[in-house]
VOBA-1610 file (N, C-alpha, C; in pm, whole numbers, padded with zeros to 5 digits, always signed):
BEGIN
Met+03311+11704+08182Met+03422+11738+08095Met+03552+11718+08172Phe+03648+11660+08107Phe+03778+11633+08170Phe+03862+11759+08170Leu+03899+11805+08288Leu+03989+11918+08302Leu+04114+11868+08372Pro+04226+11862+08300Pro+04348+11810+08362Pro+04394+11897+08476Ser+04442+11834+08579Ser+04497+11909+08692Ser+04634+11964+08653Gln+04685+12054+08735Gln+04817+12110+08707Gln+04922+12001+08709Lys+04908+11901+08798Lys+05005+11792+08804Lys+05006+11713+08674Phe+04888+11695+08614Phe+04879+11623+08487Phe+04956+11696+08378Leu+04952+11828+08381Leu+05018+11907+08278Leu+05163+11937+08311Ala+05203+11916+08435Ala+05339+11948+08475Ala+05438+11854+08408Val+05556+11907+08382Val+05662+11824+08324Val+05733+11753+08438Asp+05697+11627+08455Asp+05753+11546+08562Asp+05784+11409+08502Val+05900+11399+08439Val+05934+11278+08365Val+06020+11186+08451Asp+05971+11065+08470Asp+06046+10961+08538Asp+06114+10879+08429Leu+06246+10885+08422Leu+06319+10820+08313Leu+06299+10670+08309Lys+06284+10607+08424Lys+06262+10462+08428Lys+06126+10428+08365Ile+06023+10503+08401Ile+05890+10481+08344Ile+05892+10516+08195Phe+05962+10625+08160Phe+05974+10664+08020Phe+06034+10551+07937Ala+06146+10496+07984Ala+06216+10390+07911Ala+06130+10264+07902Ser+06067+10225+08010Ser+05986+10103+08007Ser+05863+10120+07919Thr+05802+10239+07921Thr+05686+10264+07834Thr+05728+10264+07687Phe+05842+10330+07658Phe+05892+10332+07521Phe+05917+10190+07470Leu+05987+10111+07549Leu+06018+09974+07508Leu+05893+09890+07491Leu+05798+09904+07584Leu+05674+09829+07576Leu+05598+09860+07448Val+05581+09988+07419Val+05506+10027+07299Val+05585+09991+07173Phe+05715+10018+07174Phe+05798+09988+07057Phe+05793+09840+07022Leu+05812+09755+07121Leu+05812+09611+07096Leu+05673+09560+07059Ala+05570+09617+07121Ala+05433+09573+07091Ala+05392+09612+06949Glu+05446+09722+06899Glu+05408+09769+06767Glu+05486+09703+06653Leu+05599+09640+06683Leu+05677+09576+06578Leu+05598+09462+06514Gly+05580+09470+06385Gly+05515+09361+06313Gly+05366+09351+06333Asp+05302+09449+06397Asp+05158+09439+06413Asp+05088+09483+06284Lys+04956+09474+06283Lys+04880+09506+06162Lys+04901+09650+06119Thr+04915+09740+06214Thr+04935+09881+06179Thr+05066+09900+06105Gln+05173+09842+06159Gln+05303+09858+06094Gln+05303+09795+05955Leu+05244+09679+05942Leu+05238+09614+05811Leu+05155+09696+05713Ser+05048+09758+05762Ser+04966+09845+05677Ser+05046+09966+05630Ile+05124+10023+05721Ile+05206+10140+05687Ile+05313+10102+05584Ile+05370+09984+05599Ile+05469+09937+05501Ile+05404+09928+05363Ala+05288+09866+05356Ala+05218+09849+05228Ala+05179+09985+05170Leu+05128+10073+05253Leu+05087+10206+05208Leu+05207+10285+05157Ser+05319+10277+05228Ser+05440+10348+05186Ser+05491+10297+05052Ala+05484+10168+05032Ala+05530+10110+04906Ala+05439+10152+04790Lys+05310+10162+04819Lys+05213+10195+04714Lys+05212+10344+04680Glu+05210+10430+04782Glu+05187+10572+04760Glu+05313+10654+04731Lys+05427+10607+04772Lys+05554+10677+04746Lys+05556+10819+04804Thr+05488+10838+04917Thr+05490+10967+04987Thr+05524+10941+05134Pro+05649+10903+05162Pro+05684+10860+05296Pro+05665+10966+05404Leu+05691+11092+05375Leu+05676+11196+05478Leu+05530+11212+05517Thr+05441+11216+05420Thr+05298+11228+05449Thr+05249+11109+05530Ile+05290+10991+05492Ile+05248+10871+05563Ile+05306+10869+05703Phe+05434+10905+05717Phe+05497+10909+05849Phe+05425+11008+05940Leu+05399+11128+05891Leu+05335+11230+05974Leu+05192+11190+06013Ser+05116+11137+05918Ser+04977+11099+05950Ser+04972+10978+06043Ala+05062+10881+06023Ala+05065+10765+06112Ala+05110+10806+06253Thr+05207+10898+06259Thr+05253+10948+06389Thr+05140+11020+06461Leu+05069+11106+06390Leu+04957+11178+06451Leu+04850+11082+06500Ala+04822+10977+06422Ala+04722+10878+06463Ala+04766+10807+06591Leu+04893+10766+06598Leu+04942+10697+06717Leu+04944+10790+06839Val+04985+10915+06817Val+04985+11012+06927Val+04843+11036+06978Thr+04747+11049+06887Thr+04608+11071+06926Thr+04553+10951+07003Ala+04578+10832+06954Ala+04532+10711+07024Ala+04596+10701+07162Thr+04723+10735+07171Thr+04792+10731+07300Thr+04737+10836+07395Leu+04709+10955+07345Leu+04651+11061+07428Leu+04517+11016+07485Ile+04435+10956+07401Ile+04305+10906+07449Ile+04326+10800+07558Ala+04421+10710+07537Ala+04447+10606+07636Ala+04496+10665+07768Val+04582+10765+07761Val+04633+10828+07884Val+04521+10899+07958Ile+04436+10970+07885Ile+04324+11041+07950Ile+04226+10942+08012Val+04190+10837+07938Val+04097+10737+07991Val+04159+10667+08113Gly+04287+10633+08105Gly+04354+10569+08219Gly+04362+10659+08340Thr+04394+10786+08316Thr+04405+10882+08427Thr+04270+10906+08493Val+04168+10929+08412Val+04034+10953+08466Val+03979+10825+08529Gly+03999+10712+08461Gly+03951+10585+08515Gly+04012+10552+08649Ala+04140+10583+08666Ala+04208+10553+08793Ala+04155+10639+08906Lys+04096+10754+08875Lys+04039+10840+08979Lys+03908+10783+09033Tyr+03837+10707+08948Tyr+03705+10659+08986Tyr+03700+10508+09011Leu+03802+10437+08964Leu+03804+10292+08979Leu+03938+10249+09037Pro+03938+10143+09117Pro+04066+10091+09165Pro+04150+10042+09047Ile+04282+10051+09060Ile+04373+10017+08951Ile+04355+09872+08905Asn+04324+09781+08996Asn+04306+09641+08953Asn+04184+09626+08863Ile+04082+09708+08881Ile+03965+09706+08792Ile+04003+09763+08656Val+04079+09872+08654Val+04125+09931+08527Val+04208+09828+08450Glu+04296+09756+08520Glu+04378+09653+08456Glu+04292+09540+08401Lys+04189+09501+08476Lys+04100+09392+08430Lys+04020+09437+08307Ile+03977+09562+08306Ile+03905+09614+08189Ile+03996+09613+08067Ala+04122+09657+08084Ala+04218+09656+07974Ala+04243+09514+07925Ala+04259+09420+08017Ala+04283+09279+07980Ala+04162+09224+07904Leu+04043+09256+07950Leu+03922+09210+07881Leu+03914+09268+07741Ala+03950+09395+07726Ala+03951+09458+07594Ala+04048+09386+07500Phe+04167+09350+07551Phe+04263+09274+07470Phe+04205+09141+07426Ile+04137+09072+07517Ile+04078+08942+07484Ile+03971+08958+07376Val+03884+09056+07393Val+03777+09079+07296Val+03836+09112+07159Ile+03934+09200+07156Ile+03997+09237+07029Ile+04066+09115+06967Gly+04134+09035+07049Gly+04198+08913+06999Gly+04100+08816+06939Val+03986+08797+07004Val+03884+08706+06951Val+03827+08761+06821Leu+03802+08890+06816Leu+03751+08951+06693Leu+03849+08936+06578Ile+03977+08955+06606Ile+04079+08936+06502Ile+04085+08790+06461Phe+04080+08699+06558Phe+04085+08556+06529Phe+03975+08514+06432Phe+03855+08570+06453Phe+03742+08535+06367Phe+03724+08632+06251Asn+03829+08709+06220Asn+03829+08803+06106Asn+03713+08902+06109Arg+03680+08949+06227Arg+03572+09047+06240Arg+03626+09189+06235Ile+03756+09206+06258Ile+03819+09338+06244Ile+03952+09322+06175
//
């Protein structure tokens, strides 16, 4: 079971890392399938607050999982292996999207 250390829970914000992470995620999410789906759902359902809150919760949850997996993975694997695993996951997802499998 993953038990975060006190350092993991401590408020230690590096503004440079904060800004670069924000920009990376913001730019990566522009125009992706998720954003286009949210646009279509918002147009159809006419409940923007509900859609905004649920989409935000989904993104926060996915990000939390990624941070935990990255943090735990970095404890047991060298960072270059973690990066290679992430790159491989991107390739697999890209191929699946290319062949309309997801």
